[in-house]
PyMOL Python script that loads the backbone (N, CA, C, O; Angstrom):
from pymol import cmd

cmd.read_pdbstr("""\
ATOM      1  N   MET A   1     -12.182 -16.543  17.506  1.00  0.00           N
ATOM      2  CA  MET A   1     -13.880 -16.889  17.695  1.00  0.00           C
ATOM      3  C   MET A   1     -14.015 -16.754  16.275  1.00  0.00           C
ATOM      4  O   MET A   1     -13.698 -15.677  15.770  1.00  0.00           O
ATOM      5  N   PRO A   2     -14.620 -18.092  15.244  1.00  0.00           N
ATOM      6  CA  PRO A   2     -15.174 -17.777  13.978  1.00  0.00           C
ATOM      7  C   PRO A   2     -15.543 -16.531  13.466  1.00  0.00           C
ATOM      8  O   PRO A   2     -16.377 -15.959  14.169  1.00  0.00           O
ATOM      9  N   GLY A   3     -15.185 -15.922  12.455  1.00  0.00           N
ATOM     10  CA  GLY A   3     -15.866 -14.781  11.251  1.00  0.00           C
ATOM     11  C   GLY A   3     -15.408 -13.818  12.256  1.00  0.00           C
ATOM     12  O   GLY A   3     -15.744 -12.808  11.638  1.00  0.00           O
ATOM     13  N   SER A   4     -14.962 -13.427  13.198  1.00  0.00           N
ATOM     14  CA  SER A   4     -14.372 -12.613  14.024  1.00  0.00           C
ATOM     15  C   SER A   4     -13.281 -11.857  13.142  1.00  0.00           C
ATOM     16  O   SER A   4     -12.418 -12.594  12.667  1.00  0.00           O
ATOM     17  N   TYR A   5     -13.177 -10.357  12.821  1.00  0.00           N
ATOM     18  CA  TYR A   5     -12.225 -10.049  12.691  1.00  0.00           C
ATOM     19  C   TYR A   5     -11.836  -8.443  13.368  1.00  0.00           C
ATOM     20  O   TYR A   5     -12.359  -7.895  14.338  1.00  0.00           O
ATOM     21  N   PRO A   6     -10.737  -7.943  12.475  1.00  0.00           N
ATOM     22  CA  PRO A   6     -10.204  -6.922  13.637  1.00  0.00           C
ATOM     23  C   PRO A   6     -11.007  -5.518  12.819  1.00  0.00           C
ATOM     24  O   PRO A   6     -11.332  -5.318  11.649  1.00  0.00           O
ATOM     25  N   ARG A   7     -11.128  -4.672  14.142  1.00  0.00           N
ATOM     26  CA  ARG A   7     -12.119  -3.490  13.957  1.00  0.00           C
ATOM     27  C   ARG A   7     -11.112  -1.904  12.964  1.00  0.00           C
ATOM     28  O   ARG A   7     -11.503  -0.793  12.606  1.00  0.00           O
ATOM     29  N   TRP A   8     -10.019  -2.481  12.875  1.00  0.00           N
ATOM     30  CA  TRP A   8      -9.074  -1.222  12.724  1.00  0.00           C
ATOM     31  C   TRP A   8      -8.934  -0.662  11.558  1.00  0.00           C
ATOM     32  O   TRP A   8      -8.878   0.563  11.447  1.00  0.00           O
ATOM     33  N   PRO A   9      -8.863  -1.445  10.584  1.00  0.00           N
ATOM     34  CA  PRO A   9      -9.524  -1.144   8.936  1.00  0.00           C
ATOM     35  C   PRO A   9     -10.630  -0.342   9.100  1.00  0.00           C
ATOM     36  O   PRO A   9     -10.170   0.792   9.237  1.00  0.00           O
ATOM     37  N   LEU A  10     -11.631  -0.301   9.152  1.00  0.00           N
ATOM     38  CA  LEU A  10     -13.054   0.144   9.403  1.00  0.00           C
ATOM     39  C   LEU A  10     -12.707   1.304  10.148  1.00  0.00           C
ATOM     40  O   LEU A  10     -12.893   2.322   9.480  1.00  0.00           O
ATOM     41  N   LEU A  11     -12.320   1.493  11.157  1.00  0.00           N
ATOM     42  CA  LEU A  11     -11.718   2.609  11.849  1.00  0.00           C
ATOM     43  C   LEU A  11     -10.853   4.224  10.919  1.00  0.00           C
ATOM     44  O   LEU A  11     -11.006   5.444  10.877  1.00  0.00           O
ATOM     45  N   LEU A  12     -10.180   3.429  10.475  1.00  0.00           N
ATOM     46  CA  LEU A  12      -9.205   4.344   9.586  1.00  0.00           C
ATOM     47  C   LEU A  12      -9.849   4.699   8.629  1.00  0.00           C
ATOM     48  O   LEU A  12      -9.837   5.906   8.390  1.00  0.00           O
ATOM     49  N   LEU A  13     -10.681   3.753   7.692  1.00  0.00           N
ATOM     50  CA  LEU A  13     -11.349   4.609   6.558  1.00  0.00           C
ATOM     51  C   LEU A  13     -12.453   4.999   7.127  1.00  0.00           C
ATOM     52  O   LEU A  13     -13.159   5.749   6.453  1.00  0.00           O
ATOM     53  N   LEU A  14     -12.820   4.707   8.195  1.00  0.00           N
ATOM     54  CA  LEU A  14     -14.143   5.810   8.608  1.00  0.00           C
ATOM     55  C   LEU A  14     -13.514   7.659   9.108  1.00  0.00           C
ATOM     56  O   LEU A  14     -14.156   8.703   8.988  1.00  0.00           O
ATOM     57  N   VAL A  15     -11.741   7.436   9.793  1.00  0.00           N
ATOM     58  CA  VAL A  15     -11.429   8.700   9.644  1.00  0.00           C
ATOM     59  C   VAL A  15     -11.041   9.197   7.879  1.00  0.00           C
ATOM     60  O   VAL A  15     -11.526  10.230   7.417  1.00  0.00           O
ATOM     61  N   LEU A  16     -10.379   8.547   7.286  1.00  0.00           N
ATOM     62  CA  LEU A  16     -10.200   8.935   6.553  1.00  0.00           C
ATOM     63  C   LEU A  16     -11.070   9.671   5.766  1.00  0.00           C
ATOM     64  O   LEU A  16     -10.861  10.815   5.360  1.00  0.00           O
ATOM     65  N   ALA A  17     -12.398   8.751   5.484  1.00  0.00           N
ATOM     66  CA  ALA A  17     -13.620   9.429   4.985  1.00  0.00           C
ATOM     67  C   ALA A  17     -14.049  10.502   5.772  1.00  0.00           C
ATOM     68  O   ALA A  17     -14.096  11.573   5.169  1.00  0.00           O
ATOM     69  N   ALA A  18     -14.384  10.517   6.984  1.00  0.00           N
ATOM     70  CA  ALA A  18     -14.234  11.933   7.933  1.00  0.00           C
ATOM     71  C   ALA A  18     -13.512  13.443   7.099  1.00  0.00           C
ATOM     72  O   ALA A  18     -13.945  14.477   6.591  1.00  0.00           O
ATOM     73  N   GLY A  19     -11.963  12.687   7.386  1.00  0.00           N
ATOM     74  CA  GLY A  19     -10.924  14.056   6.836  1.00  0.00           C
ATOM     75  C   GLY A  19     -11.638  14.597   5.668  1.00  0.00           C
ATOM     76  O   GLY A  19     -11.487  15.800   5.454  1.00  0.00           O
ATOM     77  N   PHE A  20     -12.476  13.839   4.784  1.00  0.00           N
ATOM     78  CA  PHE A  20     -12.700  14.751   2.989  1.00  0.00           C
ATOM     79  C   PHE A  20     -13.654  15.727   3.704  1.00  0.00           C
ATOM     80  O   PHE A  20     -13.804  16.604   2.853  1.00  0.00           O
ATOM     81  N   GLU A  21     -14.457  16.114   4.885  1.00  0.00           N
ATOM     82  CA  GLU A  21     -14.966  16.990   4.955  1.00  0.00           C
ATOM     83  C   GLU A  21     -14.340  18.132   5.553  1.00  0.00           C
ATOM     84  O   GLU A  21     -14.533  18.478   6.719  1.00  0.00           O
ATOM     85  N   ASN A  22     -13.605  18.697   4.757  1.00  0.00           N
ATOM     86  CA  ASN A  22     -12.580  19.832   5.427  1.00  0.00           C
ATOM     87  C   ASN A  22     -13.193  21.228   5.538  1.00  0.00           C
ATOM     88  O   ASN A  22     -12.871  22.040   4.671  1.00  0.00           O
ATOM     89  N   PHE A  23     -13.873  21.529   6.311  1.00  0.00           N
ATOM     90  CA  PHE A  23     -14.631  22.436   6.328  1.00  0.00           C
ATOM     91  C   PHE A  23     -13.301  23.460   6.986  1.00  0.00           C
ATOM     92  O   PHE A  23     -13.234  24.434   6.236  1.00  0.00           O
ATOM     93  N   TRP A  24     -12.705  23.526   7.612  1.00  0.00           N
ATOM     94  CA  TRP A  24     -11.412  24.570   8.236  1.00  0.00           C
ATOM     95  C   TRP A  24     -10.846  25.181   7.263  1.00  0.00           C
ATOM     96  O   TRP A  24     -10.356  26.273   7.549  1.00  0.00           O
ATOM     97  N   LEU A  25     -10.742  24.773   6.045  1.00  0.00           N
ATOM     98  CA  LEU A  25      -9.799  25.044   5.099  1.00  0.00           C
ATOM     99  C   LEU A  25     -10.711  26.141   3.651  1.00  0.00           C
ATOM    100  O   LEU A  25     -10.134  26.844   2.821  1.00  0.00           O
ATOM    101  N   TRP A  26     -12.001  25.954   3.774  1.00  0.00           N
ATOM    102  CA  TRP A  26     -13.074  26.947   3.324  1.00  0.00           C
ATOM    103  C   TRP A  26     -12.600  28.163   3.181  1.00  0.00           C
ATOM    104  O   TRP A  26     -12.304  28.616   4.286  1.00  0.00           O
ATOM    105  N   GLY A  27     -12.374  28.966   2.245  1.00  0.00           N
ATOM    106  CA  GLY A  27     -12.173  30.075   1.780  1.00  0.00           C
ATOM    107  C   GLY A  27     -11.123  30.476   2.164  1.00  0.00           C
ATOM    108  O   GLY A  27     -11.114  31.540   2.782  1.00  0.00           O
ATOM    109  N   GLU A  28      -9.196  29.363   1.801  1.00  0.00           N
ATOM    110  CA  GLU A  28      -8.176  29.766   2.154  1.00  0.00           C
ATOM    111  C   GLU A  28      -7.863  29.514   0.394  1.00  0.00           C
ATOM    112  O   GLU A  28      -8.175  28.728  -0.500  1.00  0.00           O
ATOM    113  N   ASP A  29      -7.039  30.748   0.604  1.00  0.00           N
ATOM    114  CA  ASP A  29      -6.174  31.105  -0.735  1.00  0.00           C
ATOM    115  C   ASP A  29      -5.111  30.721  -1.031  1.00  0.00           C
ATOM    116  O   ASP A  29      -4.885  30.288  -2.161  1.00  0.00           O
ATOM    117  N   TRP A  30      -4.047  30.796   0.069  1.00  0.00           N
ATOM    118  CA  TRP A  30      -2.784  30.326   0.187  1.00  0.00           C
ATOM    119  C   TRP A  30      -1.966  29.248  -0.467  1.00  0.00           C
ATOM    120  O   TRP A  30      -2.524  28.157  -0.351  1.00  0.00           O
ATOM    121  N   LEU A  31      -0.989  29.203  -1.024  1.00  0.00           N
ATOM    122  CA  LEU A  31      -0.302  27.778  -1.942  1.00  0.00           C
ATOM    123  C   LEU A  31       0.236  27.131  -0.510  1.00  0.00           C
ATOM    124  O   LEU A  31       0.531  27.549   0.610  1.00  0.00           O
ATOM    125  N   LEU A  32       0.191  25.881  -1.200  1.00  0.00           N
ATOM    126  CA  LEU A  32       1.383  24.924  -0.379  1.00  0.00           C
ATOM    127  C   LEU A  32       2.120  23.774  -1.525  1.00  0.00           C
ATOM    128  O   LEU A  32       1.745  22.800  -2.178  1.00  0.00           O
ATOM    129  N   PHE A  33       2.922  24.263  -1.390  1.00  0.00           N
ATOM    130  CA  PHE A  33       3.972  23.615  -2.651  1.00  0.00           C
ATOM    131  C   PHE A  33       3.856  23.483  -3.957  1.00  0.00           C
ATOM    132  O   PHE A  33       4.173  22.542  -4.683  1.00  0.00           O
ATOM    133  N   GLY A  34       3.232  24.807  -4.269  1.00  0.00           N
ATOM    134  CA  GLY A  34       2.882  25.426  -4.988  1.00  0.00           C
ATOM    135  C   GLY A  34       1.640  25.569  -6.029  1.00  0.00           C
ATOM    136  O   GLY A  34       1.540  26.145  -7.112  1.00  0.00           O
ATOM    137  N   ILE A  35       0.521  24.616  -5.054  1.00  0.00           N
ATOM    138  CA  ILE A  35      -0.858  24.352  -5.102  1.00  0.00           C
ATOM    139  C   ILE A  35      -1.246  25.035  -4.141  1.00  0.00           C
ATOM    140  O   ILE A  35      -0.720  25.463  -3.114  1.00  0.00           O
ATOM    141  N   PRO A  36      -2.922  25.122  -4.917  1.00  0.00           N
ATOM    142  CA  PRO A  36      -3.997  25.753  -3.470  1.00  0.00           C
ATOM    143  C   PRO A  36      -4.064  24.854  -2.466  1.00  0.00           C
ATOM    144  O   PRO A  36      -3.921  23.746  -2.983  1.00  0.00           O
ATOM    145  N   VAL A  37      -4.216  24.747  -1.223  1.00  0.00           N
ATOM    146  CA  VAL A  37      -4.101  24.190  -0.020  1.00  0.00           C
ATOM    147  C   VAL A  37      -5.365  23.046   0.301  1.00  0.00           C
ATOM    148  O   VAL A  37      -5.270  22.035   0.997  1.00  0.00           O
ATOM    149  N   ASN A  38      -6.265  23.424  -0.252  1.00  0.00           N
ATOM    150  CA  ASN A  38      -7.128  22.461  -0.862  1.00  0.00           C
ATOM    151  C   ASN A  38      -6.808  21.140  -1.294  1.00  0.00           C
ATOM    152  O   ASN A  38      -7.048  20.035  -0.809  1.00  0.00           O
ATOM    153  N   LEU A  39      -6.081  21.596  -2.545  1.00  0.00           N
ATOM    154  CA  LEU A  39      -5.895  20.849  -3.607  1.00  0.00           C
ATOM    155  C   LEU A  39      -4.764  19.535  -3.018  1.00  0.00           C
ATOM    156  O   LEU A  39      -4.924  18.342  -3.276  1.00  0.00           O
ATOM    157  N   ALA A  40      -3.559  20.146  -2.134  1.00  0.00           N
ATOM    158  CA  ALA A  40      -2.727  19.795  -1.517  1.00  0.00           C
ATOM    159  C   ALA A  40      -3.391  18.846  -0.436  1.00  0.00           C
ATOM    160  O   ALA A  40      -2.812  17.765  -0.329  1.00  0.00           O
ATOM    161  N   TYR A  41      -4.279  18.996   0.228  1.00  0.00           N
ATOM    162  CA  TYR A  41      -5.139  18.729   1.268  1.00  0.00           C
ATOM    163  C   TYR A  41      -5.557  17.451   0.648  1.00  0.00           C
ATOM    164  O   TYR A  41      -5.022  16.385   0.953  1.00  0.00           O
ATOM    165  N   HIS A  42      -6.423  17.544  -0.141  1.00  0.00           N
ATOM    166  CA  HIS A  42      -6.988  16.185  -0.482  1.00  0.00           C
ATOM    167  C   HIS A  42      -5.981  14.952  -1.484  1.00  0.00           C
ATOM    168  O   HIS A  42      -6.017  13.722  -1.490  1.00  0.00           O
ATOM    169  N   VAL A  43      -5.139  15.933  -2.258  1.00  0.00           N
ATOM    170  CA  VAL A  43      -3.791  14.584  -2.834  1.00  0.00           C
ATOM    171  C   VAL A  43      -3.021  14.364  -1.092  1.00  0.00           C
ATOM    172  O   VAL A  43      -2.489  13.256  -1.170  1.00  0.00           O
ATOM    173  N   GLY A  44      -2.860  14.711  -0.202  1.00  0.00           N
ATOM    174  CA  GLY A  44      -2.499  13.553   0.853  1.00  0.00           C
ATOM    175  C   GLY A  44      -3.250  13.134   1.486  1.00  0.00           C
ATOM    176  O   GLY A  44      -2.821  12.253   2.231  1.00  0.00           O
ATOM    177  N   LEU A  45      -4.695  13.447   1.600  1.00  0.00           N
ATOM    178  CA  LEU A  45      -5.482  12.541   1.793  1.00  0.00           C
ATOM    179  C   LEU A  45      -5.657  10.809   0.888  1.00  0.00           C
ATOM    180  O   LEU A  45      -5.684   9.746   1.508  1.00  0.00           O
ATOM    181  N   CYS A  46      -5.754  10.924  -0.626  1.00  0.00           N
ATOM    182  CA  CYS A  46      -5.964  10.172  -1.238  1.00  0.00           C
ATOM    183  C   CYS A  46      -4.615   9.581  -1.005  1.00  0.00           C
ATOM    184  O   CYS A  46      -4.539   8.353  -0.982  1.00  0.00           O
ATOM    185  N   LEU A  47      -3.493  10.331  -0.821  1.00  0.00           N
ATOM    186  CA  LEU A  47      -2.351   9.134  -0.567  1.00  0.00           C
ATOM    187  C   LEU A  47      -2.682   8.399   0.639  1.00  0.00           C
ATOM    188  O   LEU A  47      -2.523   7.178   0.650  1.00  0.00           O
ATOM    189  N   ALA A  48      -3.045   8.900   1.469  1.00  0.00           N
ATOM    190  CA  ALA A  48      -3.235   7.952   2.830  1.00  0.00           C
ATOM    191  C   ALA A  48      -4.017   7.226   2.600  1.00  0.00           C
ATOM    192  O   ALA A  48      -3.660   6.176   3.133  1.00  0.00           O
ATOM    193  N   GLY A  49      -5.099   7.062   2.022  1.00  0.00           N
ATOM    194  CA  GLY A  49      -6.328   6.680   1.758  1.00  0.00           C
ATOM    195  C   GLY A  49      -5.684   5.325   1.054  1.00  0.00           C
ATOM    196  O   GLY A  49      -6.025   4.223   1.484  1.00  0.00           O
ATOM    197  N   ALA A  50      -4.608   5.456  -0.198  1.00  0.00           N
ATOM    198  CA  ALA A  50      -3.831   4.596  -1.029  1.00  0.00           C
ATOM    199  C   ALA A  50      -2.875   3.667  -0.139  1.00  0.00           C
ATOM    200  O   ALA A  50      -2.599   2.477  -0.292  1.00  0.00           O
ATOM    201  N   GLY A  51      -2.370   4.766   1.037  1.00  0.00           N
ATOM    202  CA  GLY A  51      -1.628   3.674   1.622  1.00  0.00           C
ATOM    203  C   GLY A  51      -2.398   2.875   2.704  1.00  0.00           C
ATOM    204  O   GLY A  51      -1.721   2.050   3.318  1.00  0.00           O
ATOM    205  N   LEU A  52      -3.518   2.974   2.985  1.00  0.00           N
ATOM    206  CA  LEU A  52      -4.362   2.121   4.216  1.00  0.00           C
ATOM    207  C   LEU A  52      -4.549   1.160   2.948  1.00  0.00           C
ATOM    208  O   LEU A  52      -4.140   0.007   3.082  1.00  0.00           O
ATOM    209  N   LEU A  53      -5.057   1.484   1.882  1.00  0.00           N
ATOM    210  CA  LEU A  53      -5.391  -0.156   0.886  1.00  0.00           C
ATOM    211  C   LEU A  53      -4.908  -0.965   0.908  1.00  0.00           C
ATOM    212  O   LEU A  53      -5.267  -2.138   1.014  1.00  0.00           O
ATOM    213  N   ALA A  54      -3.346  -0.191   0.744  1.00  0.00           N
ATOM    214  CA  ALA A  54      -2.128  -1.037   0.344  1.00  0.00           C
ATOM    215  C   ALA A  54      -1.853  -1.972   1.784  1.00  0.00           C
ATOM    216  O   ALA A  54      -1.779  -3.178   1.546  1.00  0.00           O
ATOM    217  N   VAL A  55      -1.697  -1.601   3.190  1.00  0.00           N
ATOM    218  CA  VAL A  55      -1.420  -1.925   4.531  1.00  0.00           C
ATOM    219  C   VAL A  55      -2.617  -3.172   4.057  1.00  0.00           C
ATOM    220  O   VAL A  55      -2.341  -4.311   3.680  1.00  0.00           O
ATOM    221  N   VAL A  56      -4.029  -2.556   4.209  1.00  0.00           N
ATOM    222  CA  VAL A  56      -5.141  -3.894   4.117  1.00  0.00           C
ATOM    223  C   VAL A  56      -4.925  -4.876   3.676  1.00  0.00           C
ATOM    224  O   VAL A  56      -5.032  -5.918   4.323  1.00  0.00           O
ATOM    225  N   VAL A  57      -4.489  -4.816   2.217  1.00  0.00           N
ATOM    226  CA  VAL A  57      -4.403  -5.429   1.440  1.00  0.00           C
ATOM    227  C   VAL A  57      -3.104  -6.598   1.155  1.00  0.00           C
ATOM    228  O   VAL A  57      -3.080  -7.695   0.598  1.00  0.00           O
ATOM    229  N   ARG A  58      -2.177  -5.840   1.769  1.00  0.00           N
ATOM    230  CA  ARG A  58      -0.748  -6.845   2.271  1.00  0.00           C
ATOM    231  C   ARG A  58      -1.178  -8.111   3.497  1.00  0.00           C
ATOM    232  O   ARG A  58      -0.876  -9.291   3.673  1.00  0.00           O
ATOM    233  N   TRP A  59      -2.180  -6.941   4.288  1.00  0.00           N
ATOM    234  CA  TRP A  59      -2.530  -7.957   5.828  1.00  0.00           C
ATOM    235  C   TRP A  59      -3.216  -8.982   5.616  1.00  0.00           C
ATOM    236  O   TRP A  59      -3.041 -10.127   6.033  1.00  0.00           O
ATOM    237  N   GLY A  60      -4.284  -8.424   4.731  1.00  0.00           N
ATOM    238  CA  GLY A  60      -5.331  -9.275   4.794  1.00  0.00           C
ATOM    239  C   GLY A  60      -5.102 -10.582   3.959  1.00  0.00           C
ATOM    240  O   GLY A  60      -5.362 -11.700   4.403  1.00  0.00           O
ATOM    241  N   TRP A  61      -4.567 -10.330   2.653  1.00  0.00           N
ATOM    242  CA  TRP A  61      -4.457 -11.068   1.680  1.00  0.00           C
ATOM    243  C   TRP A  61      -3.919 -12.479   2.358  1.00  0.00           C
ATOM    244  O   TRP A  61      -2.992 -12.372   3.161  1.00  0.00           O
ATOM    245  N   PRO A  62      -4.430 -13.750   2.089  1.00  0.00           N
ATOM    246  CA  PRO A  62      -4.492 -14.936   2.760  1.00  0.00           C
ATOM    247  C   PRO A  62      -2.820 -15.670   1.770  1.00  0.00           C
ATOM    248  O   PRO A  62      -2.577 -15.517   0.573  1.00  0.00           O
ATOM    249  N   ASP A  63      -1.816 -16.561   2.996  1.00  0.00           N
ATOM    250  CA  ASP A  63      -0.865 -16.847   1.962  1.00  0.00           C
ATOM    251  C   ASP A  63      -0.917 -17.565   0.924  1.00  0.00           C
ATOM    252  O   ASP A  63      -0.314 -17.376  -0.132  1.00  0.00           O
ATOM    253  N   ASP A  64      -1.990 -18.824   1.321  1.00  0.00           N
ATOM    254  CA  ASP A  64      -1.873 -20.131  -0.114  1.00  0.00           C
ATOM    255  C   ASP A  64      -2.996 -19.320  -1.106  1.00  0.00           C
ATOM    256  O   ASP A  64      -3.892 -19.953  -1.663  1.00  0.00           O
ATOM    257  N   ALA A  65      -2.867 -18.042  -1.242  1.00  0.00           N
ATOM    258  CA  ALA A  65      -4.093 -17.612  -2.616  1.00  0.00           C
ATOM    259  C   ALA A  65      -3.368 -17.215  -3.657  1.00  0.00           C
ATOM    260  O   ALA A  65      -3.989 -16.641  -4.551  1.00  0.00           O
ATOM    261  N   ASP A  66      -2.395 -17.343  -3.766  1.00  0.00           N
ATOM    262  CA  ASP A  66      -1.167 -17.417  -5.254  1.00  0.00           C
ATOM    263  C   ASP A  66      -1.209 -18.582  -5.504  1.00  0.00           C
ATOM    264  O   ASP A  66      -1.088 -18.888  -6.691  1.00  0.00           O
ATOM    265  N   ASP A  67      -1.402 -19.710  -4.448  1.00  0.00           N
ATOM    266  CA  ASP A  67      -0.697 -21.207  -5.386  1.00  0.00           C
ATOM    267  C   ASP A  67      -1.900 -21.296  -6.492  1.00  0.00           C
ATOM    268  O   ASP A  67      -1.875 -22.167  -7.362  1.00  0.00           O
TER     269      ASP A  67
END
""", "prot")
cmd.dss("prot")
cmd.show_as("cartoon", "prot")
cmd.util.cbc("prot")
cmd.orient("prot")
């Protein structure tokens, strides 16, 4: 069907966006890898977002765009 697109990138983006509201770590002050757990959580979330973006761009980039 013309104009249709897969919905998995949008769903993964929504899951990552919802993950930024980490209410389950409020008030935690322990360290993970030498940094506060909230910071470590957000570093991991940002890396996951960057990885998702790389996969979506790699998958969605047209083959003939570089010509």
